[in-house]
N, C-alpha and C positions, 0 to 999 in steps of 0.2 A: 503494499499499500504505500503510495506517494501523497507528500503533502506539498500542494502550491499554494505561497504564501503571496500575497501581494497589498503592497502599503495602500490605504485609502486615502492617505495625506500626499503622498509623493506621486502616485500613480493611481488615480480615483478610476472606478468603472462608471461611464457617462450613461445617460438613458439611451443612447442610441447603440450600447454596445449590450445592455442587459438582456435583451430575449434571448441572447445567445448562449447566457448562463444557464436556461432552461433546457438545454439540449440534454436529452437523455433523464430528465428528472420527472418523476411520477408524481411527487407530494412536495408540495411547498408549505412551509410553516412560516407564518410572519407574526412576530410578537408587535402588539401595539398596546403598548403600556400593560396593564396586567389581563388585557386580552391577546387570545392566540387565535389566528385566523389560518384555517388550514383548508388548501385547494387541491383537489385530487385533478391533476393535468389530464389524466386518462380519461376520467369519466365525463368532466364538463370543463373545458377550457374555457375560461373566460376572453373578453376580447385583450388584444394585444397592449390597448391602453389603460386599460383596468390593470393589467400584470404591472404594467411600468409604474402604475400609481402605486401599487402595494410596494414595490421592490425599490423605489427612489425616495430621497429625502427630498425637503422641500427645495434644496438647492440643485437638483437635476443630478444628484450623484448616487449609488448604490449605497443603500443602508447598512451600516455597520454596527456589529460583527456579521458577516454571511458567512456560513460553513457549508459544506456539501458532505453528505453521509450517505455512500451509496446511491441511491434514487431518491434522495431526500434533498431538498435544499431550506435550511434555515437561516432567516432573516431576521434581524434585530435581537435585542438582548432580553431574555426573560428566564431569569433562573430555573424555575420548575420546566420551561419547555426544553431546555438545553439539556439539563440533568436526566429528564426522560428520555428523551429522544436520542440523546448521544450513550445512554447507557448500555450494556451489551443485551438487556432484556427488550429495550426500546427498539 
């Protein structure tokens, strides 16, 4: 397993690059404060503009932290989401 790190400060992912991150992703989890938004991209993929809205900050850059685990993409910080989805049982 290899991990690819990219600095959100020095080399941010912009809104025109974001949809490329979803290639091979079946489940998208986005932390919105205490709320977690789950999108099953295989069952019902939202419109591209809606996906960009979930993934982008108000500055037009990918929200941080963003992590990929298998076919899941986790966006934003929520301790419960991260511990649950990144645990061996998750």
